[in-house]
Each structure stands twice: as C-alpha cells, then as structure tokens.
Residue frames as qw, qx, qy, qz and C-alpha x, y, z in Angstrom:
[[0.506, -0.728, 0.263, 0.380, -74.15, -27.57, -63.67],
 [0.517, 0.775, -0.317, -0.177, -71.74, -26.53, -66.46],
 [0.953, -0.114, 0.155, 0.234, -69.23, -29.09, -67.55],
 [0.527, 0.734, -0.117, 0.412, -66.82, -26.55, -69.16],
 [0.628, -0.220, -0.300, 0.683, -63.64, -25.64, -67.33],
 [0.078, -0.919, -0.257, 0.288, -63.74, -22.17, -65.91],
 [0.435, 0.838, -0.103, 0.313, -62.02, -19.26, -67.61],
 [0.028, 0.723, -0.534, 0.437, -59.90, -18.64, -64.49],
 [0.879, -0.282, -0.375, 0.080, -58.45, -21.12, -62.10],
 [0.459, -0.857, 0.233, 0.031, -56.38, -20.51, -58.96],
 [0.859, -0.109, 0.321, 0.385, -53.85, -22.80, -60.51],
 [0.547, 0.706, 0.175, 0.414, -53.23, -20.13, -63.22],
 [0.231, -0.952, 0.187, -0.067, -51.51, -17.95, -60.60],
 [0.782, -0.385, 0.381, 0.309, -48.53, -20.40, -60.68],
 [0.280, 0.844, -0.340, -0.305, -45.72, -18.98, -62.85],
 [0.158, -0.489, 0.844, 0.154, -43.97, -22.44, -63.11],
 [0.818, 0.264, 0.421, -0.291, -46.61, -24.41, -64.91],
 [0.019, -0.442, 0.754, 0.485, -45.39, -26.61, -67.79],
 [0.018, 0.069, 0.947, 0.314, -46.78, -28.89, -70.57],
 [0.156, -0.524, -0.778, -0.309, -50.50, -29.59, -70.30],
 [0.271, -0.688, -0.480, 0.473, -51.08, -27.28, -67.36],
 [0.157, -0.422, 0.181, 0.874, -49.45, -24.41, -69.21],
 [0.020, -0.160, -0.706, -0.690, -51.30, -25.14, -72.48],
 [0.198, -0.648, -0.735, 0.011, -54.66, -25.09, -70.53],
 [0.219, -0.682, -0.240, 0.655, -53.80, -21.80, -68.99],
 [0.081, -0.211, 0.444, 0.867, -52.84, -20.26, -72.41],
 [0.086, -0.375, -0.778, -0.496, -56.02, -21.49, -74.03],
 [0.199, -0.746, -0.578, 0.265, -58.17, -20.08, -71.07],
 [0.218, -0.592, -0.013, 0.776, -56.35, -16.74, -71.34],
 [0.049, 0.032, 0.601, 0.797, -56.81, -16.51, -75.16],
 [0.134, -0.566, -0.773, -0.254, -60.56, -17.15, -74.64],
 [0.303, -0.732, -0.453, 0.409, -60.76, -14.57, -71.86],
 [0.236, -0.587, 0.080, 0.771, -58.58, -11.76, -73.19],
 [0.015, -0.206, 0.553, 0.807, -59.46, -11.92, -76.92],
 [0.623, 0.333, 0.422, -0.568, -62.90, -13.41, -77.29],
 [0.355, 0.394, -0.701, -0.476, -61.60, -15.42, -80.16],
 [0.926, 0.005, 0.019, -0.377, -63.55, -18.52, -81.10],
 [0.129, -0.599, 0.790, -0.011, -61.15, -21.19, -79.99],
 [0.894, 0.101, 0.272, -0.342, -63.30, -24.16, -81.12],
 [0.888, 0.446, -0.039, 0.107, -60.90, -25.08, -83.93],
 [0.151, 0.809, -0.481, 0.304, -57.77, -24.11, -82.08],
 [0.908, -0.285, -0.236, 0.194, -55.25, -26.40, -80.22],
 [0.063, -0.867, 0.413, -0.271, -52.63, -25.36, -77.80],
 [0.942, -0.060, -0.250, 0.216, -49.65, -27.57, -77.02],
 [0.240, -0.890, 0.369, -0.115, -46.88, -26.83, -74.55],
 [0.868, 0.185, -0.319, 0.332, -43.43, -28.35, -74.68],
 [0.487, -0.183, -0.365, 0.772, -42.04, -27.21, -71.30],
 [0.008, -0.649, -0.289, 0.704, -42.52, -23.40, -71.45],
 [0.055, 0.183, -0.542, -0.818, -42.80, -23.22, -75.29],
 [0.548, 0.433, 0.524, -0.487, -46.37, -22.93, -76.66],
 [0.091, 0.041, 0.767, 0.634, -47.48, -24.18, -80.11],
 [0.496, 0.420, 0.341, -0.679, -50.79, -22.77, -81.42],
 [0.049, -0.035, 0.829, 0.556, -52.43, -24.74, -84.31],
 [0.237, 0.567, 0.768, -0.182, -55.78, -24.89, -85.97],
 [0.149, 0.462, 0.446, 0.752, -57.97, -22.34, -87.69],
 [0.035, -0.512, -0.432, 0.742, -59.49, -19.04, -86.72],
 [0.380, 0.765, 0.496, -0.159, -61.80, -16.57, -88.49],
 [0.391, 0.906, 0.007, 0.162, -59.38, -13.97, -89.78],
 [0.661, 0.388, -0.316, 0.559, -55.76, -12.83, -89.89],
 [0.195, -0.668, 0.267, -0.666, -56.26, -10.43, -86.99],
 [0.864, -0.417, 0.088, -0.266, -57.32, -13.38, -84.80],
 [0.882, 0.185, -0.256, 0.350, -54.05, -15.23, -85.78],
 [0.331, 0.488, -0.345, 0.730, -51.90, -12.28, -84.56],
 [0.468, -0.586, 0.158, -0.642, -54.15, -11.54, -81.50],
 [0.954, -0.277, -0.079, -0.077, -54.05, -15.19, -80.30],
 [0.784, 0.240, -0.271, 0.503, -50.23, -15.29, -80.69],
 [0.050, 0.562, -0.289, 0.774, -49.78, -11.97, -78.79],
 [0.713, -0.510, 0.059, -0.477, -52.11, -13.24, -76.02],
 [0.964, -0.080, -0.197, 0.162, -50.17, -16.52, -75.72],
 [0.553, 0.407, -0.305, 0.660, -46.83, -14.56, -75.47],
 [0.203, -0.623, 0.187, -0.732, -48.18, -12.43, -72.64],
 [0.861, -0.432, -0.191, -0.189, -49.01, -15.38, -70.32],
 [0.307, -0.721, 0.585, -0.206, -46.60, -15.68, -67.38],
 [0.750, -0.203, 0.629, -0.011, -44.54, -18.80, -67.75],
 [0.807, 0.513, 0.263, 0.132, -44.42, -18.84, -71.55],
 [0.425, -0.559, 0.364, 0.611, -40.99, -18.28, -73.06],
 [0.019, -0.212, 0.657, 0.723, -41.70, -18.96, -76.79],
 [0.644, 0.425, 0.470, -0.428, -44.72, -19.14, -79.01],
 [0.118, -0.068, 0.780, 0.611, -44.84, -20.94, -82.38],
 [0.499, 0.424, 0.306, -0.691, -47.98, -19.63, -84.03],
 [0.117, -0.005, 0.877, 0.466, -49.18, -22.17, -86.71],
 [0.367, 0.561, 0.587, -0.454, -52.79, -20.80, -86.78],
 [0.133, 0.090, 0.623, 0.765, -54.39, -20.36, -90.15],
 [0.440, 0.176, 0.144, -0.869, -57.56, -18.58, -91.34],
 [0.589, 0.271, 0.741, -0.175, -60.58, -20.90, -92.04],
 [0.218, 0.139, 0.689, 0.678, -61.16, -21.37, -95.77],
 [0.036, -0.660, -0.622, -0.421, -63.72, -19.01, -97.18],
 [0.330, -0.801, -0.329, 0.376, -63.24, -16.48, -94.35],
 [0.339, 0.865, 0.015, 0.369, -62.16, -12.89, -94.99],
 [0.622, 0.128, -0.356, 0.686, -58.89, -11.50, -93.80]]
C-alpha cells in the first residue's frame, strides 16, 4: 500500500483552508497540474499567503509553479523564492 499522500483529497474542495492545510493543497496541485519535480521544493502558508522555496530544474518551472500556486482557490498571494538547481539549463 502506498505511503504517499494522494494527489487529490476531498479536503481540497474547501476554499477556506489556511496554513499547513493550504500549503499541502498547493503542493499537490503543483504536482498534478505541472508535472514539476517537487522533491527539492517547499511550500509554506501564512494564512492565505503562499511561499514557494527550494530548487527546480529550469526557469520555466519557476514560473509555472508560481502560476499554479496563484491559481489555487484560497490563495491570495504567492511569494516565489524558487531557484534553478546549479548546473541546470534555463
């Protein structure tokens, strides 16, 4: 039996999630909608504000993850601190 959290959860339907619940929802949505490798990505939520940090493979992943996070219901602001992994191409 898999130990990973599912990509979608019925709790994700709630537009009033905050903090850790909202951060989890955003991370699941980024994985689902963008197929970005989120292994080195962290998502924090302060109320309805999301902070993305960590590293991704290229510049387009930085922008795509930020756009995906902004589109999640319940998110009001996104601070995108993602960077490209050293040695990766833009």
